[in-house]
C-alpha positions as CSV (number, residue, x, y, z in Angstrom):
1,M,3.9,-0.4,-21.8
2,D,2.1,-3.7,-21.6
3,R,5.4,-5.9,-21.4
4,P,8.6,-5.5,-19.8
5,R,11.4,-4.1,-22.1
6,P,14.6,-6.1,-22.3
7,A,16.9,-5.9,-19.4
8,D,20.4,-4.9,-19.5
9,A,23.2,-6.7,-17.6
10,A,23.1,-4.3,-14.5
11,E,19.1,-4.7,-14.2
12,L,19.7,-8.5,-13.9
13,D,21.8,-8.0,-10.9
14,P,19.4,-8.5,-7.9
15,G,21.7,-7.0,-5.4
16,R,21.7,-3.7,-7.4
17,T,17.9,-3.6,-8.4
18,L,15.5,-5.3,-6.2
19,L,15.8,-3.1,-3.3
20,D,17.2,0.1,-4.7
21,P,14.7,3.0,-4.1
22,R,16.3,5.1,-6.7
23,R,15.5,2.5,-9.6
24,Y,11.9,2.3,-8.4
25,A,11.7,6.1,-8.6
26,A,13.3,6.2,-12.0
27,E,11.7,3.1,-13.7
28,G,9.1,1.6,-11.5
29,Y,8.9,-2.2,-11.0
30,P,11.9,-4.2,-12.4
31,D,9.5,-6.6,-14.4
32,A,12.2,-8.0,-16.7
33,L,14.2,-9.0,-13.7
34,F,11.3,-10.3,-11.9
35,K,10.3,-12.5,-14.9
36,R,13.8,-14.0,-15.1
37,L,14.0,-14.7,-11.4
38,R,10.4,-16.4,-11.6
39,D,11.8,-18.5,-14.4
40,E,15.3,-19.3,-13.4
41,A,15.8,-18.6,-9.6
42,P,12.3,-18.2,-7.8
43,V,14.2,-18.5,-4.5
44,C,17.2,-16.4,-5.1
45,R,20.0,-15.5,-2.4
46,V,20.9,-11.8,-2.4
47,D,24.2,-11.5,-0.5
48,D,23.8,-7.6,0.0
49,P,26.4,-6.7,2.7
50,R,23.8,-4.5,4.4
51,I,21.0,-6.9,4.5
52,P,21.4,-10.4,3.0
53,Y,18.0,-11.9,2.2
54,W,16.2,-14.4,-0.2
55,A,14.2,-13.0,-3.0
56,I,11.0,-14.9,-3.4
57,T,9.3,-14.0,-6.7
58,R,6.6,-16.6,-7.4
59,H,3.0,-16.2,-6.5
60,R,2.7,-20.0,-5.2
61,D,5.7,-19.7,-3.0
62,I,4.8,-16.4,-1.4
63,V,1.3,-17.8,-0.6
64,E,2.9,-20.8,0.9
65,I,5.3,-18.7,3.1
66,C,2.7,-16.2,4.1
67,R,0.2,-18.9,5.3
68,D,2.8,-20.6,7.4
69,P,3.7,-18.5,10.4
70,E,5.1,-21.4,12.3
71,R,8.1,-21.7,9.7
72,F,8.2,-18.0,8.6
73,S,7.8,-15.4,11.2
74,N,6.9,-11.7,10.8
75,L,9.5,-11.0,13.4
76,P,11.8,-9.1,13.7
77,Q,10.9,-7.1,10.6
78,F,7.9,-7.1,8.0
79,Q,9.7,-5.2,5.3
80,I,13.1,-4.7,4.0
81,N,14.2,-1.0,3.6
82,I,18.1,-1.0,2.9
83,E,18.3,2.9,3.4
84,A,16.0,2.9,6.7
85,P,16.3,-0.6,8.3
86,F,13.7,-1.6,10.9
87,G,14.7,-2.5,14.4
88,G,17.4,-1.4,16.7
89,G,15.4,-0.8,19.8
90,D,14.7,3.0,19.0
91,A,11.8,4.3,21.2
92,R,10.6,6.1,18.1
93,E,10.0,2.9,16.3
94,P,6.9,1.2,18.2
95,E,6.3,-2.4,17.6
96,T,3.3,-2.9,15.3
97,I,0.7,-5.8,15.0
98,I,2.4,-6.8,11.7
99,Q,5.3,-7.7,13.7
100,M,3.2,-10.2,15.6
101,D,2.8,-13.9,15.0
102,P,-0.3,-15.9,16.1
103,P,-2.0,-16.3,18.5
104,K,-0.9,-12.8,19.7
105,H,-1.6,-11.2,16.4
106,R,-5.0,-12.5,16.2
107,R,-6.0,-11.2,19.5
108,F,-4.8,-7.6,18.6
109,R,-6.3,-7.9,15.1
110,E,-9.8,-8.8,16.5
111,L,-10.0,-5.4,18.2
112,V,-10.7,-3.8,15.0
113,S,-11.5,-6.4,12.4
114,H,-15.3,-6.5,13.2
115,R,-15.3,-2.6,12.1
116,F,-14.0,-3.6,8.6
117,T,-16.5,-6.2,7.6
118,P,-18.8,-5.7,4.6
119,R,-21.8,-5.5,6.8
120,A,-20.1,-3.0,9.3
121,L,-19.1,-0.7,6.3
122,L,-22.4,-0.5,4.6
123,P,-23.1,2.9,6.1
124,I,-19.7,4.2,4.9
125,E,-20.2,2.5,1.5
126,A,-23.4,4.5,0.9
127,A,-21.5,7.6,1.6
128,L,-18.6,7.1,-0.6
129,D,-19.8,8.2,-3.9
130,P,-21.0,11.5,-2.5
131,L,-17.7,11.8,-0.6
132,A,-15.9,11.2,-3.9
133,D,-18.1,14.0,-5.6
134,E,-17.2,16.6,-2.9
135,V,-13.4,15.9,-3.7
136,I,-14.1,16.2,-7.5
137,D,-16.4,19.3,-6.9
138,E,-13.5,21.3,-5.5
139,L,-11.7,20.8,-8.8
140,E,-14.6,21.6,-11.0
141,A,-15.1,24.8,-9.1
142,E,-11.8,25.9,-10.8
143,G,-13.2,25.3,-14.3
144,S,-14.6,22.8,-16.6
145,R,-11.1,22.0,-18.0
146,G,-7.6,22.4,-17.1
147,E,-4.6,20.6,-15.8
148,C,-3.6,19.4,-12.2
149,D,-1.6,16.8,-10.2
150,F,-3.9,13.9,-10.1
151,V,-2.2,12.6,-6.8
152,E,-2.6,16.0,-5.0
153,R,-6.0,17.0,-6.1
154,L,-7.9,13.7,-6.4
155,A,-6.2,10.5,-5.2
156,T,-5.0,11.9,-1.9
157,P,-7.8,13.8,-0.4
158,F,-10.5,11.0,-0.9
159,P,-8.8,8.2,1.2
160,M,-7.7,10.7,3.6
161,A,-11.2,12.0,4.2
162,V,-12.3,8.3,4.6
163,I,-9.8,7.1,7.2
164,A,-10.0,10.5,9.0
165,W,-13.6,10.0,9.2
166,L,-13.4,6.6,10.7
167,L,-10.7,8.0,13.3
168,E,-12.5,11.3,13.7
169,V,-9.4,13.2,13.0
170,P,-9.9,17.0,12.7
171,R,-9.5,18.3,9.1
172,R,-7.1,20.9,10.0
173,D,-4.6,18.1,10.9
174,W,-4.9,16.1,7.6
175,P,-1.9,17.9,5.9
176,V,0.5,17.3,8.6
177,L,-0.6,13.6,8.9
178,F,-0.2,13.4,5.3
179,D,3.4,14.5,5.4
180,W,4.2,12.1,8.3
181,T,2.7,9.0,6.6
182,N,5.0,9.9,3.4
183,G,7.9,10.1,5.7
184,V,7.1,6.6,7.0
185,V,6.5,4.9,3.8
186,A,9.0,6.7,1.5
187,P,11.9,7.9,3.8
188,S,14.2,7.6,1.0
189,E,12.4,10.4,-0.8
190,P,14.5,13.6,-0.4
191,E,11.3,15.8,-0.5
192,Y,10.2,14.4,2.7
193,Q,13.5,14.7,4.5
194,R,14.6,17.5,6.6
195,A,18.1,19.1,6.1
196,G,20.9,16.6,7.1
197,E,18.6,13.6,7.7
198,T,19.3,10.1,6.6
199,P,16.2,8.1,5.4
200,H,16.4,6.1,8.5
201,E,16.1,9.3,10.6
202,T,13.4,10.6,8.5
203,R,11.1,7.4,9.1
204,L,12.0,7.3,12.9
205,R,11.0,11.1,13.1
206,S,7.8,10.6,11.2
207,S,6.9,7.5,13.2
208,K,7.5,9.4,16.5
209,A,5.4,12.3,15.4
210,L,2.5,10.0,14.5
211,Y,3.0,8.2,17.8
212,D,2.8,11.4,19.9
213,Y,-0.1,12.7,17.9
214,F,-2.2,9.7,18.4
215,S,-1.1,9.1,22.1
216,D,-2.4,12.5,23.0
217,L,-5.6,11.9,21.0
218,A,-6.1,8.7,22.7
219,R,-5.8,10.1,26.2
220,E,-8.4,12.7,25.4
221,R,-10.8,10.1,23.8
222,E,-10.5,7.5,26.6
223,R,-12.7,9.7,28.8
224,G,-15.3,10.1,26.2
225,D,-18.1,7.9,24.8
226,G,-17.3,8.2,21.0
227,D,-17.6,5.5,18.5
228,D,-14.6,6.1,16.4
229,L,-11.6,3.9,15.9
230,V,-9.4,6.1,18.2
231,T,-11.8,5.7,21.2
232,L,-12.5,2.0,20.4
233,L,-8.8,1.3,20.8
234,A,-8.2,3.5,23.7
235,K,-10.7,1.7,25.6
236,A,-9.9,-1.7,24.3
237,R,-8.5,-4.7,26.4
238,V,-6.5,-7.7,25.6
239,D,-6.4,-10.4,28.2
240,G,-8.0,-8.1,30.4
241,E,-5.3,-5.4,30.1
242,K,-5.3,-2.1,28.4
243,L,-3.1,-1.8,25.3
244,P,0.5,-0.9,26.1
245,P,1.1,2.8,24.9
246,H,3.5,1.8,22.3
247,I,1.3,-0.9,20.8
248,L,-1.7,1.6,21.0
249,A,0.2,4.3,19.3
250,S,1.5,1.8,16.6
251,Y,-2.1,0.6,15.9
252,Y,-3.1,4.3,15.1
253,M,0.0,4.8,13.0
254,L,-0.8,1.6,10.9
255,L,-4.5,2.6,10.4
256,I,-3.5,6.1,9.1
257,V,-0.6,5.1,7.0
258,A,-2.3,2.1,5.3
259,G,-5.6,3.8,5.1
260,N,-3.9,6.7,3.3
261,E,-1.0,5.6,1.4
262,T,-1.9,2.3,-0.1
263,T,-5.4,3.3,-1.3
264,R,-4.0,6.6,-2.7
265,N,-1.4,4.7,-4.7
266,A,-4.0,2.2,-6.0
267,I,-6.2,5.2,-7.4
268,S,-3.3,7.1,-8.8
269,G,-1.7,3.9,-10.3
270,G,-5.1,3.0,-11.8
271,L,-5.6,6.3,-13.3
272,H,-2.0,5.9,-14.9
273,A,-3.2,2.4,-16.3
274,F,-6.2,4.1,-17.8
275,L,-4.0,6.8,-19.4
276,D,-2.0,4.0,-21.2
277,H,-5.4,2.1,-21.9
278,P,-8.0,4.6,-22.9
279,G,-10.3,2.0,-24.4
280,H,-10.7,0.5,-20.9
281,W,-11.9,4.1,-19.7
282,D,-14.5,4.3,-22.2
283,Q,-15.6,0.6,-21.4
284,L,-16.0,1.6,-17.6
285,A,-17.7,4.8,-18.4
286,A,-20.3,3.0,-20.5
287,D,-20.8,0.2,-18.0
288,P,-20.1,1.4,-14.3
289,G,-21.1,-2.2,-13.2
290,L,-17.6,-3.0,-14.2
291,A,-16.2,-1.1,-11.3
292,K,-15.6,-4.2,-9.2
293,E,-13.5,-5.9,-11.9
294,A,-11.9,-2.8,-12.9
295,G,-10.8,-2.2,-9.2
296,E,-9.4,-5.6,-8.9
297,E,-7.3,-5.3,-12.0
298,C,-6.2,-1.9,-10.8
299,L,-5.0,-3.4,-7.5
300,R,-3.2,-6.3,-9.5
301,W,-1.7,-3.8,-12.0
302,T,-0.4,-1.3,-9.5
303,T,0.5,-3.6,-6.5
304,P,0.9,-0.6,-4.0
305,V,3.0,-2.9,-1.6
306,V,6.1,-3.9,-3.3
307,Q,7.4,-6.5,-0.9
308,M,6.8,-7.8,2.7
309,A,9.4,-9.9,4.7
310,R,9.4,-13.0,6.7
311,S,12.2,-14.7,8.8
312,A,12.7,-18.5,8.9
313,T,12.0,-19.8,12.4
314,R,14.0,-23.1,11.5
315,D,16.2,-24.6,8.8
316,T,13.9,-25.4,5.7
317,E,14.0,-25.8,2.0
318,L,12.3,-24.1,-1.0
319,H,13.0,-25.1,-4.6
320,G,16.1,-27.0,-3.4
321,Q,17.6,-23.9,-1.7
322,K,18.7,-24.5,2.0
323,I,17.3,-21.8,4.1
324,R,18.7,-21.4,7.4
325,K,17.0,-20.4,10.6
326,G,17.0,-16.7,11.0
327,D,17.4,-16.0,7.2
328,L,15.2,-13.1,5.8
329,L,12.9,-13.7,3.0
330,A,11.5,-10.9,0.7
331,C,8.2,-11.7,-0.6
332,F,7.7,-9.5,-3.9
333,Y,4.1,-9.1,-4.4
334,A,4.9,-6.9,-7.4
335,S,6.4,-9.8,-8.9
336,A,3.6,-12.4,-7.9
337,N,1.0,-10.3,-9.5
338,R,2.8,-10.8,-12.9
339,D,3.4,-14.5,-12.4
340,E,2.4,-16.2,-15.7
341,R,1.7,-19.4,-13.7
342,V,-1.3,-17.8,-12.2
343,F,-2.3,-14.9,-14.5
344,A,-2.9,-15.3,-18.3
345,D,-1.4,-12.6,-20.2
346,P,-0.1,-10.9,-17.0
347,F,1.3,-7.8,-18.8
348,S,-2.0,-6.8,-20.2
349,F,-4.4,-4.7,-18.3
350,R,-7.7,-6.5,-18.5
351,F,-11.0,-6.5,-16.8
352,D,-12.1,-10.0,-17.6
353,R,-9.8,-11.8,-14.9
354,R,-12.2,-14.0,-13.1
355,P,-10.9,-15.1,-10.5
356,N,-8.2,-12.4,-10.1
357,P,-6.1,-13.9,-7.1
358,H,-3.7,-11.0,-6.8
359,L,-1.8,-10.4,-3.7
360,A,-2.1,-6.7,-3.3
361,F,-3.5,-7.1,0.0
362,G,-1.3,-9.9,1.1
363,I,-2.3,-13.4,2.2
364,G,-2.7,-15.5,5.2
365,E,-2.7,-14.1,8.8
366,H,-1.5,-10.7,7.8
367,F,-4.1,-10.2,5.0
368,C,-4.8,-6.5,5.1
369,V,-7.7,-5.8,7.7
370,G,-8.8,-2.8,5.7
371,A,-9.0,-4.7,2.3
372,H,-12.7,-4.4,1.8
373,L,-12.7,-0.6,2.8
374,A,-9.8,0.0,0.3
375,R,-11.9,-2.0,-2.4
376,I,-15.1,0.0,-2.1
377,E,-13.1,3.3,-2.0
378,L,-11.4,2.3,-5.3
379,R,-14.5,1.4,-6.8
380,A,-16.4,4.6,-5.7
381,M,-13.6,6.9,-7.2
382,L,-13.5,4.8,-10.4
383,R,-17.3,5.2,-10.8
384,R,-17.4,8.8,-10.1
385,L,-14.2,9.7,-12.3
386,T,-15.7,8.0,-15.4
387,A,-19.0,9.6,-14.5
388,R,-17.7,13.2,-14.2
389,F,-14.8,13.4,-16.6
390,E,-14.7,13.0,-20.3
391,R,-11.2,11.5,-20.0
392,F,-7.7,12.3,-18.6
393,E,-4.6,12.9,-20.6
394,A,-0.9,13.0,-19.7
395,A,0.3,16.5,-19.1
396,G,3.7,15.8,-18.1
397,T,6.1,13.2,-16.7
398,P,4.9,11.3,-13.8
399,E,7.2,11.2,-10.7
400,R,7.2,7.8,-8.9
401,L,7.9,7.5,-5.2
402,R,11.5,6.7,-4.2
403,S,10.7,3.6,-2.2
404,S,11.3,-0.2,-2.5
405,T,8.4,-1.0,0.0
406,T,5.6,1.2,-1.4
407,G,4.9,1.5,-5.3
408,G,3.1,4.7,-6.4
409,F,3.2,8.1,-7.9
410,K,4.5,11.1,-6.0
411,R,3.0,13.4,-8.8
412,L,0.8,12.5,-11.8
413,P,0.3,15.5,-14.0
414,V,-2.9,15.3,-16.1
415,R,-5.1,17.3,-18.4
416,Y,-8.8,17.0,-17.8
417,A,-12.2,18.0,-19.1
418,F,-15.4,17.6,-17.1
419,K,-18.6,16.2,-19.0
420,R,-21.5,18.7,-19.7
421,R,-24.0,18.5,-17.0
422,H,-27.6,18.1,-18.3
């Protein structure tokens, strides 16, 4: 649907809706509630007994908050997950660079940022179309038409192959790494839990598994002369000192999780948008040069990261609301990317948004370091999908992730037909 359906009374209760993973799994983003909050209460106090917070829903306010780390810190937690809260001092939950403020954050970010610039990624960009074709070829080998889960067969293996390439992770380990990343970003999803686990325990177990895996890999690579990101970080120095083990492990975890999950969800969410807007598929197929604009609109439309959090470092005020030192703020990117004050006709999927100032990658100090990589991956997959397939059709009911932090599809059943090769 292009526009949010009318909301019932329960949906207009922020405490019941905004951070309920079950609602996201059942219905996707609560667009009607987001719109009402943007219009009537852009800074809304939610007195949830588990984690009270302020819901920030307008684009301009989120930009202001995320660009002001002196007033709004990334400590102690960078997202709000009611069922699997961050913090508590558990050794299985290493500190990440997302939980750092400047100047510390900048020093750690610069360790890898030079590897993700457009110039540095040129060799990888040249290889992305052939790599996407390899993933598509595996499906075509099964026949020129059929049905599949788009997430499993196309949206998942492509970004995993790219980030694994940068990290030089053995292909045999991809499946287990994929399972662990799912446990980190969607611990409320029963499919990713072990018997008797709470969501919190699922996330901690998955984080610890990634921590241990990359800690072992770093010890091996530190003695070598490789050029991969694992080796680069294992040998890195900040202020003349090696990275502490927990910071090093969390860096690897962040790279594999962000490099896999967010790009996968942008690809699958983009395909879902094309299912609802087949005319746009034809438009892109006829003009592959639109891949950049199409990719940006897919990112705005899907918004793979639902929300990020900040904590007030001192008493302050927003829209007349008194925010106290230590108060937690949830910045809902999924709402900002539908803000009528910034985007004309925001509930329409369009390629002609120039500029398209979406917040899919965040803003400010913590703007996603891998944003350019994600963009060129998405464009490559869009180009190759529209070049190789006639079109996709829905072949069943999509299943969304049960998560209030990561928006996306767990399964997306589709019917496909390849174009005839000339």
